[in-house]
N, C-alpha and C positions, 0 to 999 in steps of 0.2 A: 585249548585255549580259541574260540573263536573271535573271528575278526568282529564279528558283531557285536559281541560281550566286552572288547574292547574300547570299540567306538564310542558305543552306549555308555560305559563306565567314564569315557572321559569326557562328554557332554557333561554329565554329571557333576563330575568332580571341579569342573573347571568352571560350572555355573556359579556366580557369586551366590555366597551364604552365611552360615554364623559362622563356622570354622575361616572360610577366606578373611572376611572383616576381620576377627579378630588375630590372624595372621597378619595381616596389613596392620592393623592399628598396633602390635607389640613392636612389627620389625620398626616404624617411624616412633615409638616412643622409648622402645630398648636397643635397637640395633638386628643388623642380620643374622649373629648368631641366637641372638633372645627369641628370632622368629621360627628359629628352627625344633626348637624348642618349644613352641607356640603348636605348628606344625603337628608334633610327636605326640602332642597331649591332645590334640584333635582327633589327630589318627587314634587312637590311644581308647578315645571315646567311641568308637565305632566298633569295637571288638567286643562290648555288652550286646549291642545292638543285633549283631552278626548272630552270636552264640545263641540269643534269644530267639531268632528267625529260623537258628538250624533246630531249635530244641523244640519248636512251636508255640514257645511261651510267647511269641508274637502276638499268635490267635487267640491270646489272654486279652491284652490290648484293644484287640481288634473286637472281641466280642463283650466286654465287661465297659459298660460307661465310666464305673465309679475306679477302676484300675487306669482307665486311659484320661480321664480328668485330674486323677491327683498328680500324675508323672505332668500332664501339659500344664498346670497349672504352676508346680516347682520350675520349668522350664522359661513360664512367661514371668515369672517374679526375679528369678536369675538375669536375663534378658536385662528387665528394667533395672535390676541392680548394676548391669554390665556398665549399661546407659549412665545412671549418673555416675560411675566411678570414671567413665570419661570426660562426663564433663567436670569433676572434681580433683580430676591428674591425680589418681588415688589408686591403689590397688596394683593390679599387673598392666594397667595401663598407664601408670607414673612415668612420667620422661626422666630418665636418667642417662644422663651426660658420659658416665662410665660403662665398662662392659658389663653386662648382667653378670653377677655372682651368682654361686651354686643354690644359692639358698632362694636367689631371685628365681633362677630358671626353672628349681622348683613348683616354686608357686603359679608360675605362667604353663608349667604343665598340667596342673590340676584343674587349674580354671581352664586351660582347654578341654580335660577329658569330661569336667563337668558339662561345660556348655554344649558337648554331643550327647551325652549321656542322660540329660534331662529331656531330649526331642524324643516323644514316642514315634512318631512318625516317620523316626528314621527304622524303627523296628518292623513297619507294617510295610515300608518302605521294600527292605531286606525281603520279606515274607513273600513279598511281589514278584521283587526284581529276580532275585537269585534262580530260583526254581523254571522261571523261562528256558536260561541256557543249561538245564538240566535234561538229557534226552529219557524218554518213557521207560526205557531198556538200560538203562545207566547200571553196572552190575554193583556201584560202588559211589554213591549218590550224596551219602554222607561226606566221602572222600573228596568228590568231585568240588561237592561245597566249599569245602576248607579250601579246595585249591583257586577256585573264584573267589572269595575271600579274601584270600593272601592276595592275590591279583591287584583286586581294588583296594584294600588298604595301600598297596604298595604305591599305586598310581597316587591315590589322597596325597598321603607323606609327600610324594616328588613331585606335585602340583603346587601341593599349599608352601613348599620349601621354596620353590620358582617364585612365585608369587612373594615371598619373604624377602628373598635376596634382592628383589626389582623395589622392594620397596625401600628396603637398607641401604640401597647403593645411592638412594638419594635422599638418607635422612638427612645427611649432614647441611644439606642447603635448605632441608625444611626447617626443621628445627632451631636454628637461627633466628628465623623472623617471625614475630610472635603474632602477627595477622594471620598469617596463612596457619600456625596451630591452633590459634583460637577456631579457625575456620573449620578444620580437620577435627577437633575435638567435637564441634558441636554436629560434622559432616557425620562420626563415629555412634554419636550419644544415639542421632538421629534412626542411626542402620540398625542399632542395636533393637530400640524403640520398637522401630516399626517391624524388626524380625518377631519381635517379641508379640506385638498386637498381631501379624498373623498368624502366630502359633496359636494366640488366646482365642482366633476364629476358627481352630480348624477341629475338622469334624473326623471321627474314627472311621 
């Protein structure tokens, strides 16, 4: 495992994006434990993209305008749906004063999974990103790619958990202030809408 790969991966993971925004939102609305479920769901959503990159399916998204557009617009609609839920305090972003139950956590995981799996740019990103750290004379390139993928996912989960635990630690001070919560709901809604708009204008 090269230092350059770890540093590059850390920069990518730490940069605020859909998964980070979702994990923070869940932490503030449902608590620190639920944010761990959110982090797990977002990390799980990376698996199909990495698998696609390893199998070459990401190349299809890169060359097929229809396949890319179909997945892209599904992702855009889902992010706009998340923005609407944030404003209405429903779904996985509903404020729950009690610890999240098993069923609620499953919903949080599924939502995090869908947020990442519906972003076609992730498949193309991994198709371009992972091969850079595999030597041309690598004896087992697939095994090496699996190793790098595992490290990236572990880093993603760890960083998202840190984000979630931090947000969860200030949750009690936030949810008791209606004006602050109203501002946060609008901020999260605007964030999801902005990410949806950015994805809408994304090109292959």
